[in-house]
C-alpha positions as CSV (number, residue, x, y, z in Angstrom):
1,M,-15.5,-49.1,-27.4
2,E,-16.7,-45.5,-26.9
3,S,-16.6,-46.0,-23.0
4,L,-12.8,-46.5,-23.3
5,I,-12.7,-43.2,-25.0
6,T,-14.5,-41.5,-22.4
7,A,-12.7,-43.0,-19.6
8,A,-9.5,-42.3,-21.3
9,A,-10.3,-38.8,-21.6
10,R,-11.5,-38.6,-17.8
11,A,-8.1,-40.0,-17.0
12,L,-6.2,-37.2,-18.9
13,E,-8.3,-34.5,-17.4
14,A,-7.5,-36.0,-14.0
15,G,-3.6,-35.8,-14.7
16,D,-3.3,-39.5,-15.2
17,P,-1.5,-40.2,-18.6
18,L,-0.7,-43.8,-17.9
19,G,-4.3,-44.7,-17.0
20,A,-5.2,-43.1,-20.5
21,L,-2.8,-44.9,-22.3
22,N,-4.0,-48.3,-20.7
23,R,-7.1,-47.8,-22.2
24,V,-6.3,-46.6,-26.0
25,A,-2.6,-47.8,-26.4
26,L,-3.6,-50.5,-28.7
27,R,-6.0,-48.5,-30.7
28,N,-5.4,-46.4,-33.9
29,D,-8.6,-44.8,-34.6
30,A,-8.6,-41.0,-34.6
31,P,-10.0,-40.3,-31.0
32,S,-7.3,-42.8,-29.7
33,L,-4.4,-41.3,-31.8
34,A,-5.6,-37.7,-30.2
35,L,-5.6,-39.2,-26.7
36,R,-2.3,-40.9,-26.9
37,G,-0.8,-37.9,-28.3
38,I,-2.0,-35.8,-25.4
39,A,-0.9,-38.7,-23.1
40,M,2.6,-38.6,-24.4
41,A,2.6,-35.0,-24.1
42,Q,1.8,-35.2,-20.4
43,L,4.6,-37.9,-19.9
44,G,7.2,-35.7,-21.5
45,D,7.6,-37.3,-25.0
46,L,6.9,-34.3,-26.9
47,A,8.3,-35.4,-30.6
48,K,5.9,-38.5,-30.2
49,A,2.9,-36.7,-29.0
50,K,3.3,-34.1,-31.9
51,A,3.7,-36.9,-34.2
52,L,0.4,-38.7,-32.9
53,L,-1.8,-35.4,-32.9
54,R,-0.9,-34.7,-36.5
55,S,-1.8,-38.5,-37.3
56,A,-5.2,-37.9,-35.4
57,V,-5.6,-34.5,-37.5
58,R,-5.2,-36.6,-40.7
59,A,-7.7,-39.3,-39.4
60,F,-10.6,-37.2,-38.5
61,G,-13.1,-36.7,-41.3
62,P,-13.9,-33.0,-42.7
63,R,-17.0,-33.2,-40.8
64,E,-15.1,-33.6,-37.4
65,A,-14.2,-30.0,-37.1
66,V,-14.3,-29.8,-33.4
67,A,-12.1,-32.9,-32.9
68,R,-9.5,-31.6,-35.4
69,A,-9.5,-28.0,-33.8
70,R,-8.8,-29.8,-30.1
71,C,-5.8,-31.7,-31.8
72,V,-4.5,-28.2,-33.3
73,V,-5.0,-26.8,-29.6
74,A,-3.0,-29.5,-28.2
75,E,-0.3,-29.4,-30.6
76,A,0.0,-25.3,-29.9
77,E,0.4,-26.3,-26.1
78,I,3.2,-28.8,-27.2
79,A,4.8,-25.9,-29.2
80,L,4.7,-23.5,-26.1
81,V,6.3,-26.2,-23.7
82,S,9.0,-27.0,-26.3
83,R,9.4,-22.9,-26.7
84,D,8.5,-23.2,-30.5
85,L,7.5,-19.6,-30.4
86,G,7.4,-19.2,-34.2
87,W,4.5,-21.9,-34.2
88,P,1.9,-20.3,-36.3
89,D,-0.6,-18.3,-34.2
90,R,-3.3,-17.9,-37.0
91,T,-3.5,-21.8,-36.9
92,L,-4.3,-21.3,-33.1
93,A,-6.7,-18.7,-33.6
94,A,-8.8,-20.5,-36.4
95,A,-9.0,-23.5,-33.9
96,R,-10.2,-21.5,-31.3
97,A,-12.6,-19.6,-33.5
98,T,-13.9,-23.2,-34.6
99,L,-14.3,-24.4,-30.8
100,E,-16.2,-21.3,-30.1
101,K,-18.7,-21.7,-32.9
102,H,-19.6,-25.4,-31.9
103,G,-20.0,-24.3,-28.3
104,D,-16.9,-26.1,-27.1
105,L,-16.2,-23.0,-24.7
106,A,-13.7,-25.0,-22.5
107,N,-11.3,-25.5,-25.0
108,A,-11.6,-22.5,-26.5
109,A,-10.7,-20.9,-23.4
110,H,-7.5,-23.3,-23.1
111,A,-6.6,-22.0,-26.7
112,S,-6.8,-18.3,-25.3
113,H,-4.8,-19.1,-22.4
114,I,-2.1,-20.9,-24.6
115,A,-2.0,-17.7,-27.0
116,A,-1.7,-15.5,-23.8
117,R,1.0,-17.5,-22.4
118,R,2.9,-17.4,-25.9
119,L,2.4,-13.5,-25.6
120,L,3.9,-13.4,-22.1
121,L,6.9,-15.3,-23.0
122,L,7.4,-12.7,-26.2
123,G,7.0,-9.8,-23.6
124,H,3.7,-8.5,-25.4
125,I,2.0,-8.1,-22.1
126,D,-0.8,-5.8,-23.3
127,E,-1.9,-8.4,-25.8
128,A,-1.7,-11.2,-23.3
129,E,-4.3,-9.0,-21.1
130,R,-6.5,-8.5,-23.9
131,T,-6.7,-12.0,-24.8
132,L,-7.5,-12.9,-21.4
133,A,-9.8,-10.2,-21.1
134,E,-12.0,-11.5,-24.2
135,L,-12.9,-14.7,-22.3
136,G,-14.9,-12.4,-20.0
137,A,-16.2,-13.7,-16.9
138,L,-16.6,-17.5,-18.6
139,A,-17.0,-20.2,-15.7
140,L,-13.9,-22.6,-16.1
141,P,-13.2,-25.9,-14.7
142,P,-10.5,-25.9,-11.8
143,A,-7.7,-27.0,-14.0
144,A,-8.4,-24.2,-16.6
145,L,-8.8,-21.6,-13.9
146,V,-5.2,-22.5,-12.5
147,V,-3.7,-21.7,-16.1
148,R,-6.0,-18.4,-16.2
149,E,-4.7,-17.3,-12.7
150,L,-1.0,-18.1,-13.6
151,V,-1.1,-16.1,-16.7
152,L,-2.6,-13.0,-14.7
153,A,0.1,-13.6,-12.0
154,G,2.7,-13.4,-14.7
155,I,1.4,-10.2,-16.0
156,A,1.3,-8.9,-12.6
157,I,4.8,-9.6,-12.0
158,R,6.0,-8.1,-15.3
159,R,4.2,-5.0,-14.4
160,L,5.8,-5.2,-11.0
161,R,2.3,-5.3,-9.1
162,T,3.0,-7.8,-6.6
163,K,-0.3,-7.6,-4.4
164,D,-2.0,-8.5,-7.5
165,A,0.4,-11.2,-8.3
166,R,0.1,-12.9,-4.8
167,A,-3.8,-12.6,-5.3
168,A,-3.7,-14.4,-8.5
169,L,-1.4,-17.3,-7.3
170,A,-3.4,-17.8,-4.2
171,R,-6.5,-18.3,-6.5
172,A,-4.6,-20.4,-8.4
173,A,-3.5,-22.4,-5.4
174,R,-7.2,-23.1,-4.5
175,A,-7.7,-23.9,-8.1
176,A,-5.2,-26.5,-8.3
177,Q,-6.2,-27.8,-4.8
178,Q,-9.6,-28.7,-6.3
179,A,-8.4,-30.1,-9.5
180,G,-6.4,-32.4,-7.4
181,I,-3.6,-32.6,-10.2
182,P,0.0,-32.7,-8.4
183,A,1.7,-31.2,-11.7
184,L,-0.4,-28.0,-11.4
185,T,0.1,-27.5,-7.7
186,A,4.0,-27.9,-8.4
187,E,3.5,-25.2,-11.3
188,V,1.9,-22.8,-8.8
189,D,4.3,-23.3,-6.0
190,A,7.3,-22.7,-8.7
191,A,5.4,-19.6,-9.8
192,S,5.2,-18.3,-6.3
193,R,8.9,-18.9,-5.2
194,V,9.5,-16.0,-7.9
195,L,8.2,-13.6,-5.3
196,D,10.3,-14.7,-2.7
197,T,13.5,-14.9,-4.7
198,P,15.7,-11.7,-5.1
199,A,15.1,-10.2,-8.1
200,A,17.8,-7.4,-7.7
201,R,20.6,-6.0,-5.5
202,L,20.2,-2.6,-3.8
203,I,23.5,-0.5,-3.5
204,V,23.7,2.4,-1.0
205,R,26.6,4.1,-0.1
206,G,28.7,1.2,-1.1
207,D,26.8,-1.6,0.8
208,E,24.6,-3.8,-1.1
209,R,21.7,-6.1,-0.1
210,P,19.2,-8.3,-2.1
211,L,15.7,-6.8,-3.2
212,L,12.5,-8.6,-3.7
213,L,9.9,-7.6,-6.2
214,E,8.0,-5.7,-3.4
215,G,11.2,-3.8,-2.9
216,I,11.6,-2.7,-6.7
217,E,7.9,-1.7,-6.6
218,D,8.5,0.5,-3.5
219,L,11.2,2.2,-5.6
220,A,8.4,3.7,-7.8
221,T,7.2,6.0,-5.1
222,S,10.6,6.6,-3.3
223,R,12.0,10.1,-3.2
224,A,15.5,8.6,-3.8
225,L,17.5,9.2,-6.9
226,V,17.5,5.7,-8.5
227,I,20.2,4.5,-10.9
228,D,18.3,1.6,-12.8
229,T,20.7,-0.9,-14.4
230,F,18.2,-2.9,-15.8
231,H,16.9,-0.2,-18.1
232,H,20.1,2.0,-18.1
233,S,18.4,4.8,-17.0
234,V,18.3,7.4,-14.0
235,R,14.9,8.3,-12.2
236,R,13.3,9.9,-9.1
237,R,9.5,9.1,-9.1
238,G,8.0,10.2,-12.5
239,T,11.0,11.8,-14.0
240,V,13.2,9.4,-16.0
241,V,16.4,10.1,-18.0
242,S,17.2,7.1,-20.3
243,L,20.9,6.4,-21.0
244,G,20.3,3.2,-22.9
245,T,22.1,4.6,-26.0
246,R,24.9,6.1,-24.1
247,P,26.6,3.3,-22.3
248,V,29.7,5.5,-21.4
249,L,27.3,8.0,-19.6
250,F,25.6,5.4,-17.8
251,A,28.9,3.9,-16.6
252,L,29.9,7.1,-15.2
253,V,26.9,7.9,-13.4
254,R,26.8,4.4,-11.9
255,I,30.4,4.8,-10.7
256,L,29.4,8.1,-9.0
257,A,26.4,6.7,-7.6
258,Q,27.9,3.7,-6.2
259,A,30.6,6.1,-4.3
260,W,28.1,8.8,-3.3
261,P,28.4,10.9,-1.1
262,A,32.2,10.5,-1.6
263,D,33.8,11.5,-4.9
264,V,35.5,9.7,-7.6
265,S,38.9,10.0,-8.8
266,R,39.8,10.7,-12.4
267,Q,41.6,7.5,-12.7
268,A,38.8,5.5,-11.4
269,L,36.2,6.9,-13.8
270,I,38.4,6.6,-16.7
271,A,39.2,2.9,-16.0
272,G,35.6,2.1,-15.2
273,A,33.8,4.0,-18.1
274,F,36.4,3.9,-20.9
275,H,38.1,0.2,-19.8
276,A,41.7,1.9,-20.2
277,R,44.6,0.4,-18.5
278,H,46.9,3.4,-18.9
279,F,45.9,7.2,-18.8
280,D,47.0,10.2,-21.1
281,E,45.9,13.6,-21.5
282,S,43.6,12.4,-24.2
283,H,41.7,10.2,-21.8
284,R,41.4,13.1,-19.4
285,A,40.2,15.4,-22.0
286,R,37.6,12.7,-23.0
287,L,36.5,12.6,-19.7
288,R,35.7,16.1,-19.2
289,V,33.7,16.1,-22.5
290,E,31.7,13.0,-21.3
291,I,31.1,14.6,-17.7
292,G,29.8,17.8,-19.5
293,R,27.2,15.4,-21.6
294,L,26.3,13.7,-18.6
295,R,25.6,17.1,-16.5
296,S,23.5,18.1,-19.5
297,K,21.5,14.8,-19.6
298,L,21.0,14.7,-15.5
299,K,20.3,18.3,-15.4
300,P,16.4,17.7,-14.2
301,L,17.7,15.2,-11.5
302,A,21.4,15.9,-10.4
303,D,24.5,17.5,-11.2
304,V,28.1,16.4,-11.4
305,S,30.4,18.6,-9.4
306,A,34.0,18.7,-9.9
307,T,36.4,18.1,-6.6
308,R,40.0,18.3,-6.2
309,D,40.8,14.5,-7.3
310,G,37.6,13.9,-9.7
311,F,34.0,14.4,-9.5
312,A,30.9,13.8,-7.2
313,L,27.1,13.2,-7.9
314,A,25.1,15.9,-6.5
315,P,21.3,14.8,-6.6
316,R,18.6,17.7,-6.6
317,K,15.6,17.6,-4.0
318,T,16.7,14.3,-2.5
319,R,19.3,13.3,0.1
320,N,19.4,9.4,-1.1
321,V,21.0,7.7,-4.1
322,L,20.3,4.1,-4.9
323,V,21.5,1.8,-7.4
324,L,19.2,-0.9,-8.5
325,A,21.7,-3.7,-9.9
326,R,20.8,-7.1,-11.6
327,P,21.0,-10.2,-9.1
328,V,24.0,-11.3,-10.9
329,E,26.1,-9.3,-12.9
330,E,26.4,-11.1,-16.5
331,K,27.0,-10.0,-20.0
332,H,24.3,-12.4,-21.2
333,A,22.3,-12.1,-18.5
334,A,18.8,-11.8,-20.6
335,V,19.5,-15.0,-22.4
336,L,20.2,-17.1,-19.1
337,A,17.3,-15.5,-17.5
338,F,15.2,-17.3,-20.2
339,L,17.0,-20.4,-20.2
340,S,16.9,-20.6,-16.2
341,D,13.3,-21.8,-16.6
342,G,14.4,-25.3,-17.2
343,E,12.6,-25.6,-20.7
344,P,14.6,-26.5,-23.7
345,W,14.6,-23.5,-26.1
346,S,15.9,-23.0,-29.6
347,S,18.1,-20.1,-30.8
348,S,15.2,-18.9,-33.0
349,A,12.8,-18.9,-30.3
350,L,15.2,-17.0,-28.0
351,A,15.6,-14.6,-30.9
352,L,11.9,-13.9,-30.9
353,A,11.7,-13.5,-27.0
354,L,14.5,-11.1,-27.0
355,A,13.4,-9.1,-30.1
356,T,16.9,-9.4,-31.6
357,S,18.7,-11.4,-34.4
358,A,19.4,-15.0,-34.3
359,R,23.0,-14.5,-35.0
360,T,23.4,-12.3,-31.9
361,V,21.6,-15.1,-29.9
362,Q,23.7,-17.8,-31.4
363,R,26.8,-15.9,-30.5
364,A,26.0,-15.5,-26.9
365,L,25.0,-19.1,-26.8
366,D,28.3,-20.1,-27.8
367,E,30.0,-17.9,-25.2
368,L,27.8,-19.4,-22.3
369,A,28.5,-22.9,-23.6
370,R,32.2,-22.1,-23.8
371,S,32.1,-21.1,-20.1
372,D,29.7,-24.1,-19.4
373,K,27.0,-22.1,-18.3
374,V,24.5,-23.5,-20.8
375,Q,24.3,-26.9,-23.0
376,S,22.7,-28.0,-25.8
377,F,21.2,-31.2,-27.2
378,G,20.2,-32.3,-30.8
379,H,21.5,-30.9,-34.2
380,G,20.3,-28.5,-36.8
381,R,16.7,-27.1,-36.5
382,A,16.3,-29.5,-33.6
383,R,18.9,-28.3,-31.6
384,R,17.9,-27.1,-28.2
385,W,19.7,-25.2,-25.2
386,M,19.0,-25.4,-21.7
387,T,20.7,-24.8,-18.3
388,P,19.8,-26.0,-14.6
389,P,17.9,-23.0,-12.9
390,V,20.6,-20.1,-12.2
391,P,20.6,-19.0,-8.8
392,G,19.4,-15.3,-8.5
393,F,17.6,-15.4,-11.6
394,P,13.8,-15.0,-11.1
395,T,12.5,-16.4,-14.3
396,G,9.0,-14.6,-14.0
397,L,11.0,-11.4,-14.2
398,L,13.2,-12.0,-17.1
399,L,13.3,-8.5,-18.9
400,P,11.4,-6.4,-16.1
401,T,9.3,-3.3,-17.3
402,P,10.2,0.1,-16.3
403,L,9.0,1.2,-12.8
404,P,5.3,2.5,-13.1
405,K,5.5,6.2,-12.8
406,A,4.0,7.6,-9.4
């Protein structure tokens, strides 16, 4: 009977869940329950997988700490895939410590990879990197190497280090080929496509073109004045002026930058920044005040000069002005970016990932649902939201970090 357990475990390791089920489907002992749970997870029935793994934890005796810890790690992976980001990370940390104590370093490393991937989804890039660094130069099987390299690639992408990302993905592809698991190869291919998908639009003198991540990275060393719509800031190399809390000022500078080197009429600025349909003297007075505030903010980088009809942007120490815009202009772009990975998300998980309130996320989801951009299934706490991949949203970028300082 133990040979059946061993054979099922090897089938799962090779990515053959049906082969594993053929050997343990009719057994209800603790090891079989655990293997059936992992097999069901690989087949996509996550609810059944979670139930089987919890049954296995209860079935294992108190002396079988390693087996129980492995089940906890498997359940944590299911929580990650189902975007249950509120799953207790302390439970996973305790399981990882148990595995390390008993010498099961491969599964302990897998627990670390799960923790790092969760941190990456939450935008905690430094913590994810530290979690991987704790593993050191541990020798890992090819399948585990794939996961490690994918996390490293994700960190590099979010830090706009495209060369490092491509190197990590190349290592992941080699490891996936060695593992011989089609699902891992497909995951690496999907991650690689992020680097070849336009991540932004570059607007120069009224013309625009798509921009890959390498192009965004190059802006860090460009001498051009960059108006960054991802972070609502204006920058040139290492000098950054943040306008994240001043949306009117950022709207004004973006309108001026998109028209540069031409000027923009007062009527166009009032309509674009104040969303006013009819103008009177109070609007013109407000425009003068806001332009004065913008001049003060932009003083290290540019001036805003008055013209006969309106105002024009006058950059300092450069002859080029660029607008870095999102690939798709959408009010709830951040929510769509997370959902476009094709996985089902709960509103609470989205709130964690976006660092905002669940109510704000729910309002955004309701608006997106009314416009048929997302759909939900399930009810109550089991309700999940998802959407087909949205063209133009590189899911690995999600909420990009500021450009690195030169």
